[in-house]
C-alpha positions in Angstrom: 15.8 30.1 -24.7 17.3 33.4 -23.6 16.8 34.6 -20.0 17.5 38.2 -19.3 18.0 39.6 -15.8 17.6 38.3 -12.3 13.7 38.1 -12.6 14.0 35.8 -15.6 16.3 33.4 -13.8 14.0 33.3 -10.7 11.0 32.6 -12.8 12.9 29.7 -14.5 14.0 28.4 -11.1 10.4 28.5 -9.8 9.0 26.7 -12.9 11.7 23.9 -12.6 10.9 23.5 -8.9 7.2 23.3 -9.6 7.7 20.7 -12.3 10.0 18.6 -10.0 7.4 18.8 -7.2 4.6 17.6 -9.5 6.6 14.8 -11.0 7.7 13.5 -7.6 4.1 13.7 -6.2 2.8 11.6 -9.1 5.7 9.0 -8.7 4.7 8.1 -5.2 1.7 5.8 -5.2 -0.3 5.8 -2.0 -0.3 2.5 -0.3 -1.4 3.9 3.1 -5.0 3.5 4.1 -7.8 1.0 4.6 -8.2 -2.1 2.5 -10.9 -4.8 2.5 -10.2 -8.4 1.4 -11.8 -9.1 -1.9 -13.7 -12.2 -0.7 -13.5 -12.3 3.0 -14.9 -9.9 5.7 -11.4 -8.7 6.7 -10.2 -5.1 6.8 -6.6 -4.0 7.3 -4.7 -0.7 7.5 -1.5 -0.4 5.6 1.0 1.9 7.3 4.1 2.1 5.0 5.8 4.6 7.4 5.8 1.9 10.1 6.5 -0.9 7.6 3.4 -2.9 8.4 -0.2 -3.8 7.7 -2.5 -4.4 10.7 -5.9 -6.2 10.9 -8.5 -3.7 12.0 -11.6 -6.1 11.6 -12.0 -9.7 10.9 -15.5 -11.0 11.2 -14.5 -14.7 10.9 -11.7 -14.4 13.5 -12.3 -11.4 15.8 -9.2 -12.4 17.8 -7.0 -11.4 14.9 -7.8 -7.7 15.3 -4.5 -5.9 15.9 -2.5 -8.7 14.2 0.3 -7.6 11.9 -0.6 -9.3 8.6 2.2 -7.5 6.9 5.7 -6.7 8.4 9.1 -5.6 7.2 7.4 -3.6 4.4 9.9 -1.9 2.1 9.6 0.1 -1.1 10.6 -1.8 -4.2 12.5 -0.7 -7.3 9.3 0.2 -9.0 7.0 2.9 -7.6 4.0 0.6 -7.3 5.7 -2.4 -5.7 6.8 -3.2 -2.2 8.3 -6.3 -0.6 7.7 -7.6 2.9 6.6 -10.5 5.0 2.9 -11.5 4.7 1.3 -13.8 7.1 0.1 -17.0 5.2 -2.8 -18.2 7.3 -2.9 -21.7 5.7 0.8 -22.2 6.5 0.6 -20.4 9.9 3.7 -18.4 9.2 5.1 -15.2 7.5 6.4 -15.6 4.0 8.2 -13.3 1.6 5.7 -11.4 -0.6 5.5 -8.9 -3.3 2.8 -6.2 -2.7 1.6 -4.4 -5.8 -0.6 -1.4 -6.0 -2.5 -2.4 -9.3 -4.5 0.8 -9.3 -5.5 3.5 -6.8 -8.0 1.2 -5.3 -6.6 -2.3 -6.0 -3.9 -4.0 -4.0 -2.4 -7.5 -4.4 -0.3 -9.6 -2.1 1.6 -12.3 -4.0 3.3 -15.1 -2.0 5.4 -17.7 -3.7 6.0 -21.1 -2.0 8.1 -23.4 -4.0 6.5 -23.7 -7.5 3.2 -22.4 -6.2 2.2 -18.7 -6.3 -0.9 -17.3 -4.6 -2.3 -13.8 -4.9 -4.8 -12.2 -2.5 -6.6 -9.1 -3.8 -7.7 -6.1 -1.7 -9.7 -3.1 -2.5 -9.4 0.4 -1.0 -12.2 1.6 1.3 -12.7 5.0 2.8 -13.1 3.6 6.3 -13.6 0.4 8.2 -17.2 -0.2 9.1 -18.0 -1.1 12.6 -19.2 -4.6 13.2 -22.7 -3.3 14.2 -23.1 -1.6 10.7 -23.7 -5.0 9.1 -26.2 -6.4 11.6 
C-alpha cells in the first residue's frame, strides 16, 4: 500500500484508530447490570466498577436486600471471566469463586469447596420488578 501526502497518512491513522476502538469495545463483555437467580426469586445488581454484586430484591429473605453477595470482584485473564468472593449461603461465608459471562444474558458463579464444585446460574433482566408487581 502506498500512501501519498499528508491527507493519505491522516486517513490511515483514522482508519487504524477506528478499528482499534471497535475491537476494544467488542473485547469488553458487559457484566454490569441486573441479574435474576435462575431458580429463586432473587435479583442482584453487578457493579464491576465497585468490585461487587448487591442483592436488590430477595422474596424469600427480604432482610438480605443491600447485602453484598459478591465482593472483591476483579477481571480475569479472559475477557468473559472474573474472580471474586461470593457468599455461599449454605456455608454462611464468602468463598473464592469464578464468575463467567456465558453469553450476553447468562451469568454463572462457580464456587469450589474441596472436591465439590457448585455453579449458580443467573439471567440478565432489564430491571428489577417491585415486590408489588408479583402480587
